[in-house]
N, C-alpha and C positions, 0 to 999 in steps of 0.2 A: 341773345338776339342780335346784339351789336357785332359779335364775332361772325355770325352767319351773314349779316349784311355786308361786313367787310370782305368776306370770302366771295360773295356774289358780285360785288362791284369790282373786285380784283379779277375775277373770272371774266367778266365782260370786258374789262380793260385789256387783259392779255390775249383775248380773242379778237377784239375789234381793232386794236392798233396795228398789229401785223397785217391783218387782212386789208385794212384801209390803205396801208402803205403799199401793199402788193397791187391793189387796184390802181393806185396813182402811178406806180412804176410801169405797169402794163395796162393801160386803160382799155384794152380790148378784152380784158378779163381772163386772158390765157393762163396767167400764173395760178389762178384759182379754178381753172377749168370751167369758167362760166361761158354760157352761150352768148356771143356778141349780138345775136338777133334779138335777145330780150330787151336790150336798151337801144339798139340802133334805130328802132322804129319810134322812139320817143323824142322829146325835145332836147334830151341830153346828148345823144349820139355816141357816148362812150362812158366808161365807168370812173373817170377821173373825179368828177364832182361828188358822186356817191362815196368814193374812196376817201376823199378829203373829209367829208362829213362823218364818215364812220370812224376814221382815225382821230380826228381832232375834237369833234363834238361829243360823240358817244364814248370813244376810248379814253381820251384825256380827262374828261369830266369824271368818269367812273374811276380812273386811276387816282385822281385828286381826292375823290370821296373815300376811296379805300385807304389812302394815306392819312386823311383826317380822322377816319374811324380808328385806324391803328394807333394814332397818337392820342386817341380819346379826346379830341378837340370838340368843343361844344357845337361847332357847325358841321360836324361829320354827317349827321342825319340829314341836314339841309342839302348838302352836296350829293348825298346818295339819292335823295328824292329827285334832285335835278338830273342826275345821271339816269335814273329810271325813266323819267319823262323824256329824256333824249332818245333812249332805246325805243320807247313807244312811238315817238314822233318819227324816228327813222324808219321803223317797220311799217307804219301806216303810209308814209310817203312812198316807200319802196313798193308795197303791194298795190297802191293806187296808180303808180307810174307804169310798172311793168305788167300789171294785171295778170300775174301768174302767182300761184300759191305753192309754197314748199313747207314741209313740216318744220323745218328749222326756223322759219319766220314765226310760226306759232310759238315755238319754244322761247324765242327771244322776246316776243310780245308778252307772254306770260311772265317771263323773268323780269321784264320791266315793270309789270304790274305788281309783282311780289316785292320788288325793291322799293317801289313807291309806298306800298302798304306798310312794309316794315319800317321804313324811314318815318312815316307818319306815326306809327305806334311808339317808336323810340322818342320822337319829339313830344308826343302826348304825355308819356311818362315823365319827361323832364319838366313839363309844365305843372304837374300835379304836386 
């Protein structure tokens, strides 16, 4: 279970960090072929802030969790749960701000829930 959790948090990190950096480099979303009209109508006006949140809050927390799980550190499950909550929060905010749905948002939302549930299960086993 811990190896699967480590894999999932690492997967999130290696997808979120580069995408977040690309959004910060080109805030119009052109590097990821995103429609700039999706965000230009919101209070954000471009993708820089979402890119920052994706790279640093979602990506780095999940990378740190994967590292802690790899090292079998006792706080690995805690950080994985935090990373899963970051994914969920990011997706909920993204969906509510742009008010457009994509299948990938659902995939990452479910991935966040699975990460949180697995982290809780690992933490529960440690307490018994």
